[in-house]
N, C-alpha and C positions, 0 to 999 in steps of 0.2 A: 477353489482359489488357493494359491500358494502364498503363505505369509513368509516374508523374508526379514532377516535381521542382520545388520552388520555393525559391529562395535567400533568406537574410536580406538586408538592405540592408548593403552594404559601403561604407565611407566612405574617400575619398581626400582628404587634407587639402591639396588643391591646387585652383586654379581650373579651371573646366570647360574653358577654352580650352587650358590647358597639358596637361590629361589627354588632350584630343583629339589634340594634337600627338604625344603619346607613343603613343596608340593607333594612329595611322596608320603608325607605324614597324613594326607587325606585318606589313605587306604590302609586297611580294607574298609574302614568306615570312618565317618567324620561327624562328631557330635554337633559341630557348628552348622551342619546341613541336615536338619531333622528328617527331610524326606529321603536322605541317602542312608538306607538301613544296612547296607553291606555289599560286598563284592567278592567274586571268586576269580582266580586266574585261570584263563582258558588256554592260552599259549604264551610262550615267552622265548625270546631269542637274544643272545649276546654274541657280539662279534669276538673273534679271537683276541683282538687288541683292546677290547672293552670300550671302543669308541662308539659303538652302536648298541642300543638297547631297545628292543621291541617287546611290548607286553600287551596282551589282549585280555580284557576283564569283562565278566558279565556282572552288571551292577543292578541291584534291586532298589527300586524307588517306591516309597509309600506316598503316592500322590494324594493330595487333599482333594477329595471329590465327594459329592453327595453319596450317602449310603446306598440309595436305590440304584445309582449309576454303577457302583461297584458290584452290586448283586447281579445286575443285568449283564455286566461284562464278565462276571464269574471269576474275577481275579482279586487277590489281596495286594499284590505288588506288581509293578510294571518293570519289565526287564529291558535293559539297554546293553548294547555291546560297545565297548570303548577300546580303541587301539591307540596306544601311546608310542610314538616313534621318536626316540631321543638320539641326537647326534652330538656327542661331546666334542668331536673334532671341530665342527662348525658352530657349536654352542647354540643349538636350537632344538625345540621340541614341537612336534606336530601331534595334535590330538584329533582323532576322528571318532565320532559316535553316531549311532543310529539305533532306533527302537527295534527290539525283537518281538515284543508283545504287540499284537494287533497290526502286524506289518502289512497285511493285505488291506487294512482299513485306514491306517494312519501312517504317513511317511514323515519321519523326523530325521534330519541330518544336521550335524554340527561339526565344524572344523575350528580348532583353536591353535594358536601358535605362540610359543615363547621364543624370543630371539634377542640377541644382543643389540643394545642401543647403538645406532650407527655413528654417534658422535662421542659416546662415552662407554668404553668397553666394560666398565664396572656397573653399568645399569642394564636392566632387563626390560624388554617390552613385551606386551601381550595384546593380542587381538583375537576376535572370533567372528564367525559367520554361522548362521543357522537358517533353516527353512522348515516350514510346517505345512503339510497338505493333508487335509482330512477328507477322504473319499466318502466314507459312510461310517456311522457309528450308532446304529439302532435308533435313528431319529434324533439323537442328541448331539449332532455335529456342532452346532453353535455353542452349546454348553462346554463341550470338550475343548473347543478352540479357545474359549475364554479362560478355562482352567489352565490349559497348556501355556498360554501367554503370561498369565499371572505367575505361575510357578517359575517359568523361565526367567522372567524379569526379576523375581525375588532372588534367584540363584546368582544371576549376573551381578546384582547389586552387592551381594555378599562375597563375590569372588576375590576382590582385592583385599578385603578385610580379613579373609581367611588366611591368605598368604602372609599378610603382615602379622597375624596372630601366631602362626607357626614359626616365623622368623624370630619373634620375641621369645617363644619357647626354646628355640635353639640357643639363643643368647643366654637364657637363664641356665642352660646346661653347659655353657662355656664355649659353644660353637659359634664363632663369629666369622669364620673363613673356611671355605672348602677349596682344596687345591684343584686347579683346572686339570683336565686330562692331558697327559704327556705321551707323545708318540713313542712307543717302544722301539720303533724301527725308523730312526730319523733319516736313513738313506733312501726311504721311499719304496722298500721292497714288500711292504705289507699289502696283501691282496685286497683288503677292505678299504684301502686309503682312497679318499675322494679328493680330486684336485680343486674343488670349489664348492660353494654352498649349493649350487644347482646340480652337481653330479649325482647320478642315481646309484644308491647302494642297493644292489639287486641280488642277494644271495639266493641259492637254491633252497626251496622248502624241503621238508623232511621226506616228501615223496618224490623229490627230484624235479618238480615242476617249477618253471620260472614264474616270476611275478607277472600278473596280468595287466600292469600299468601300460598305458599307451605312451608313445613317444612324445605326444603333445603335452604330457604331464611334466616333462623335464623343465625345470626352471633355470634361467640363465644365472650365472654366478653373480654374486653381489659386487657392486662397484666399490672401488676403494675411496673415491673422493666425492662423497655425497653429503648433502646437508639435510637436517631435519628441522626446518625453520619453524615448524609448529610445536616443537618440543619445549619443555620447561627450560631446558638449558640454553637454547639458542634464540628464544624470543627476546628481542631487544625492545625496551620501552620506547626508544626513539624511532623504531621502525617495525610496526606490528605486522607487516606483510610476511607471508610464509609460503613455503612449498610443503606439500604434505606427503605422507607415507602412502605407498601404493600396494594394492593387493594383487598378487598373481593368482591365477586360477589353480586350484588344487584338484588333482584327480582323485577318484574314488576307486578302490580295488575290491576284488572279491574277498571272501573270508580267508582264503588260503594265501592271498597275495600280500607281499610286504610293501608298504607305502614308500613313496618318494621321500628321501631324507634331504631336506633342503632348508634354506633360510630365505624368507621373503626379502626381495630386493627393495632397495630404496633408490629412487632416481627421478629424473624429470618425468612429469606426468603422474607422479604419485597422487593418490586420491584419498589416503587415510588421514585422519585427524588425531592429534594428540589430545587425550582427555584433559590434561592440565590447560592446554590452549583453549579448549572449549569453555572450561570453567572461567578462565581469565578474560577471554575476549568475546564470548557469545552468551555466557550466563548459564543458569540452571536449565538443563534439558532432561526430559525423561529418556529412558533407554531407547524407546521406540523413536523418539524425536531425533536422538543422536543418529540412530540407524538410518532414518529417512534422509537426514541431511547428507550423510556419507553416500547413500545410494544416488541422490540427486547429483552430488559432486562427481561421482564415478561416471554416471551417464554423460554429464556435460564434458568431462575430461576426454571422453572418447569422440566427441563431436566438435568441440570448440577448438579452433585453431587460433593461436595467439593468446592474448590476455584472458585469463579466467576471471569471472566476477568473484568478488570476495565472498567468504563464507557468510558474512553478515547479510549480504544481499540475497544469497540463496536461502538463508533462513527466513528472510522477510517474505519471499514468495511462498515458501512452505507454510508459513503462518497464515498468509492470505488465503491459501488453498485448504486450510484446516488440516495440513500435513497429508493431503492427498497427493501422492507422488505424480500420478498421471496429470492431474489438474495443474500442479505446480510446473511440470515440464512444459505443458502447453502454454501457460502464462509466460514462463521464462523465455521460451523459444520465440514467442511473438515479440517480447520486449527487446531481446537481443537483436532481432532483425530490425526493429524500429530504431534502436540506438545506432546501428550501423548505417541505416538509410539516411538518418538525419544528422550523422556525425556528432552525436551527443557527447561522446568522450572528449571532444575538443572544446567544449563550451567553456570550461574553466580557464583554459589557456588562450583561447582565441576571441571569446565574446567581449566586445567593447560596449560598455554601458552608455546608451545615448545621453546626450546632455540634458534632454528634457526629463529623463528618468532621474538623473542625478539631482536635478533642481526641484522636481515637482512630485516624484513618486514617494508617498508617505509610508515607506516600509524599509526595514533593515534589521540586521542582527544586533542583539543587545544582551551580552553576558549569558549567564546560565541560570537555570532554576535550582531549586534546593537539592535535587538529586544529581545535578551536573549536566542536564540536557541543555543544549543550546536553545536560546529563546529568539524567535523572530517576531517582531512587532509590526503590525500592519494597521494603520489608521484609516480604515476603509471609508469611514464617514467623511474624511477630509479629501478623498481622492476625486479628482476630476475625471471620471470614467470616460465621458465622451471626448474630452480634450486629449486624454491619453491615447485612446483608440485612433483618433484623427491624426495623431502625431506619429505613432509607431506602427499602427495597424494591429490586426488580430495576431498575425504571426510574430510581430515584434513583442507583443505582450506575452505570447507563449514562450518565446526565447528567454525573456526576462524571468518568467516563472521557472523554466528549466534550469536557468543559472542559479536561482535561489535553491532549488532542490539539490543540485549537484554540490553547492556550497554546504548545504545541510548534511549531506553524506560525509563530506570531508571534515566538517566540524564535529560530527559524532565520533569519528575515528580519533580525532585529537582529544576529545573529551574522555574517551575510553583510556587513552594513555595517561592523561593528567589525573584522572580521578582514581585510577587503580581498580575500577570495576567496569563491567560492560555498559556502554551507553550506545544504544542502537537507534534511538528516536530523538526527535526534537519537539519543542513546545512552541505553539503558535498563540500569540496574544493578539486578539482581534478587537480593536477599539472602534465601536460603531457610532460614537458621538458625531452628530451631523448627518447620519444616514436618513435619506428621505426618498420620495418617489423618483427623484432624478436619477438615483442609482439603479432604478428598474428600467432604464433605457434598453430597449429590446436588443440592439446589436451588442451592448455591453453584457447583457444576460447570456446571449448566445455565445459570446467569447468566453465568459466565465464557465458555462457548462461544458464547452469543448475542452477548456484547460483542466477542469476537474476530471473529466473522463480520461484524458491522457495521463494525468498524474496518478489517478487511481490504478490505471493499468500498468504503469511503469515504475512507480515508486510506492508500492504497497507497504503498509506497516512502518512508514517513516514518521508518522505523526503519533507522538506519545500522549499529548495533551493539547486540547484547544480551549483556551479561555476567552469567552466572548463577553465583553463588558460594555456597559452603557448602551444596552440594546434598546432602541426606540420602539415606539408603537408600531412602526411600519415593518420592523424586522421579521415578525412571523410570516408575513407575506413572502418575503424573499426566501426565508428558510423553507417554506412549503415547496417552493419551486426547486431549490437546490438539493434538498435532502434525498430526493429520489435518485440522485446521481452518486451518492456517497454510501458505501456499504455499511451494514449495521455495526460491524466491529469498530469502524472508525467513528461512527455516530455516537457510540457509547463513551467516547473519550471527550465529548463536548460538554462544557460547563457554561451555563448562561447566567449573566448578572444584568439586572436593569438598574437604572439610577446609580446610586452610590453603594449598592449592595456589595460590590467587589472589595470595599474597604473593610468590611466587618469579618466576623468569624466565618471560616470556610471560603474566604475571598482570596485575593491575590497574595496577601502576606503568608498564606499557608503553602503557597507554591513557589513564590519568588522571594529571595532574601530582600529585606528592607533596603539594603545598600544598593540593590540593583533595580529598584522600582524607579521608573522615569519621573522626572519632575512634573510632567503634565498629568500624571496620575497620583500626585501627592507625595511622591518619593523625593529622594535627594540626588538620584543619578542623572547625569546629563547624557543626552543622546545626540547623535549626528543625523538622526532621521528627519528629513524635510517635513514641515508641518502640512504641506499640501496647499495648493491655491489654484486659481483659474489659470490654465495653461494658455499663454499668449498664442494668438493665431499664427504668429511668425514661425511656430514650430510645426504647424499643420502641413500635411502632405498636399500636393497640388489638387485642385478641384476635380480634375478628371479621374484621379485615383480615388478620391473620396466618394465620387458618384458611384464608382464600381464597388467600393467597399460597402456602402450602405444600400444603394439601389441595384443590387445584383439580381440575377434572374430568379434566385430563390428568396429574395428579400420580401418581407411582408409590408414594407413601407411603400406608400404611394405618394405621388406628387401631383399638384394641381396648380394652375396659374390663374390669377384673377386680375381683372382690369376694373376700372372705375365703376362703382355701382353693382358689382357682382359679388355673389356669395357662393360658398360651397358648404353643403350640409350633409351630415350623417344622421339619419333618423333610426333610432333603436327602440324597438318594441320590447319592453321588459315586463314579464309576468313573474319574475323570480325575486321575491323579496329577500333582501340580504345579499344579493349579488353585488358586484362592484364593477362599475364602468371605469376603465382607465384609458388615458390617452397620452400620446407622446408625439410632439411635432417640432420641426425646425423651420424657422423663417429664413429662406434662402435669398429673398429679395424684397425690398420695399418694407411696408408696414401693414399689419393685419390686425383686425379686431376679432377677438375670440370670445364667444358666449356659449352658455349652455342653458337650454329651456326644457320645460316639461309640459305636456298636455295630455288630457284624457280623450280628446276628440280624435277619432280615427282619421288616419291620413291615408287617402286612397292612392294606390300606385298601380301602374300597369305591369303586366308580367313580361316585360321586355328583358333581354339579357342584361346582366350587371355591367356597369361601366365604372371602373375604378377611379377615373379622373374626370373632371369637367370637360365638356366638349368645346374646344375653341375658346376656352375661358368663360363660357356662359355658366350661369348658375346651375347647379345640379345637386341632388341629394340621393343617399342610399338608405334603404331600410334594412335593419338587422333584427330578426326575431330571435330572442335569446333562447327560446325553447325549440325553435325550428329555424336554425340559421339559414337565411335566404335573402339575397340581395335583389332589390327592385329599384327601378329608376323613375324619378318624377317625369311624367310625360310632358310637363310644361317646364322646360329647362331654364326659363328666364325669370323665375320668381322663387321666393322662399317657400318652404312648406307651410310657413305661418301665414294664414290668409290676412289680407288687409283689414277685413271686417272683424278679426278677432281682437278682443280687448285684453291687454296684459293685466293679470290679477284675477281674471274671470275665465277666459278661454285658455290661456296659457300662462306660465309662470317663468320668470327669469330666476334661475337658481343662484346665480352669482353675478356680481357686477361685471360688465365686460372688461376684458383685459387687452390693452394695447400691446402688441408684440412687435418688436423692432427687428430690423434686419440683423441676422446673425444670432438671434436668441434661440434657446432650446426650452421647450415648455413640456412639463409632465404634470399630470394631475389625476384625480380619481373622484368618484362619487358613489356613495353607497345607496342602493335602491331601497327606498322606504315606501314608495308608492308605485303601483303598477301604472302602465301607460307608455307613452311615447317620449323618449328623450332625444333632444335635438342638439347635436354639436355643430356649431356654426363658425365658419371663418369668413370674414367680410373684408373686402378691400378698404383700407383706411385712407381717408383723404389726407393729403399732406397738410402740415401745419402752415397756415398763411405766413407765419413769421420766418419760415425757413427760406432757403435760397430759391430763386426762380426755377432752377433745374428740377426742383421737387414737384413743380406744378405741371410737368410734362403730361399731357392728356393720354399719351400712349404708354405711360408707365404700367408695368405689370408687377404684381406681387406673386411670389412663388412659395408654396408651402409643401413640405414633405411630412407626411403624417402616418401614424399607426394608432389603432385603438383595439381594445380587447375587453371581452366580458368575462369576469371571473365568477363562476357559478357559486352560489351560496353553499351547495352541498360539498364542493371541493375546498372552499376557502372559509368555511364557517368558523374554524378555529382561529383564523387570522382577523376576522372582522372586528373583534374587540380592540384590536391594536390600531385601527384607523379611526379618524375623527368621526363621531357619530353624525349621520345625517348631513354631512357637509361635502362640498367639493373642495379639492385642494389644488390650486394652480401654483406651479413653481416655475418662475421665469428665470432662466439660467444663462442669459446672454452676457457677453463681455461688456455691453454698454450699460447694463443694469447695475445700479448701486443701491437698490432698495433692500431693506432687511426687516423682516418681521412685520411688515405693514399689512393690516387686515381691515375689512369693513363688513358690516352686517346688513342684510336686507330682510325683507318681510318673510322670505322663505327659509331663513336661517342659514344661508350659504355663507361660506368664508373664502376669501381669496388671499393667498399669501404669495409674495414675490420676493425672491432672494437670488443673489448672484450665483452663477455656476461655479463649481469648484473643479 
């Protein structure tokens, strides 16, 4: 495998001639590079007008390697051939180097360029590329590769420092300026004159042979009106966008050939990055990380037409891929196609926030954390998940999320400019006060998981910190479901606080300045974030759309109609102690009485095919075995599974008081299995109150229920069980007509029923 390296552009704020004078002091040896023990001149050429200087050296390197490896290799020093081609007319130096030792086993190639800064003729730029391929090395290929990369990285890191050191030495000697080359024949009659940076200087060699360079190695002349937006001189704090320097391909010649004398061009489509720009806007990167960023940008520049993603975005994808170039390319390509397909680039300018979101969505941006990252606050426990989905739909909620993500990218760019250091991520403050089983509404969870999947794929590494506060006992259940969709790197940024722990040491004050803590968390900062409330049905989409939304072909929700005297039951055989039975249902019409029972008496069922709903409104029930999921139908559809001869408290037990559920209400609940046997979930047509209007006494009235239930196995959710109320069922009535709060009652079996308004 070939390892490649490409550097960013490094800028010396000195004229080219002075930098060259400093560079020449590295030879024949340089104490600042311990592995460089000496060099000998092999060939040297000077043009008649002294505008061109070509020198070839054999360099000896004392590579730090294990003693055994050196003995096996049979060498003390490693030899490299270096060709320096200096063009004083165009003020550029090209350096080509390759290994002479072990050339049949290891191939190392390096090309470096010094050239004049395109915006400031008194500055000098430097960049380099290198490749390493190890074909074989006595079985030590991996060791040699690690040694080579380590040594190369160390030398690169010292490169700029060495030039600065020798410039200081020149200053101490009184040399602060070196006169530029002057053309001795200004009339243009000199044979070695080149018309531009890209013209080929191709003198004959000593034996009369021409250079072996191909025509494709000729580089076009430099443009005169070009910008280096990523350079230290041209980056404006008010507008951190940039165009970057581009690398033209350099040809390699045989030993006897003279190289192309040219200057790298700067123009549209440039793909190189300025080192000062990286430091200022992207942060500390290792040499290999810099190289991979530039390689990804180069690849994208050749494919992408139109606007290029910012370097910050490219860096996010590289980090998400652990700086694996191929993986990052694949992820980025898929994301760019997704953005184009869904017109994501237009969201900030075209998306109009729906009125229901403005009034009832409890989330918004709120100042910055202590290191300058934008903070987004979401009061999830106060959110009416069901009402929001019924108002804007799953796609509407996704668009809202994408708008938040795009705002986050824009705010991080603004924070980078304002803070003076790179800000590439934002902080999420998630307040879970009020979170309960109603937030585990299945369509809501489905929408959440879809959104997480899309955000993870298209906005990687945007989350710098996630502070989850006031986590209730039900939260571990939700976290167990969600965390499988979040990568480990992101999960490591989550911090959890229960109760008021967020107020103490290690809590919010460590991350968010006191002046920015919102009032509802004990701070003094006012927010414009809605508190959240039940969303009025006037915002809901039409019924026919809602039916498609919730009762789609892939939906796990079922519906049943009941008339006077009829019941619908689910019978669950549970032999898994510690498992959790959960349910979620909506009352779409009339009133229904909901109850949950337990019995040890076997309930006989026929092996007929499963029926998801009651037949013609008659009573029916299904049996679910938790160890062997299998639906069976009661052969006698006109009665409950509870026999008339059974006695409550002896043959069967009512686990909770029955709950009257009204038209339009949503109910969620759960029960932890502490006894094996049969659990019966029962919906019963509720007789109309005699005090109500006569229209309610219509004998043909039908109740309609849409329901879903699920068995959470103890082996999968054992870690979450401690967070739920022990040995109790929890009913949560969430309809707009309900005004109860915190009401509960006890019965002989220890069950508890709680009813609270929907949010």
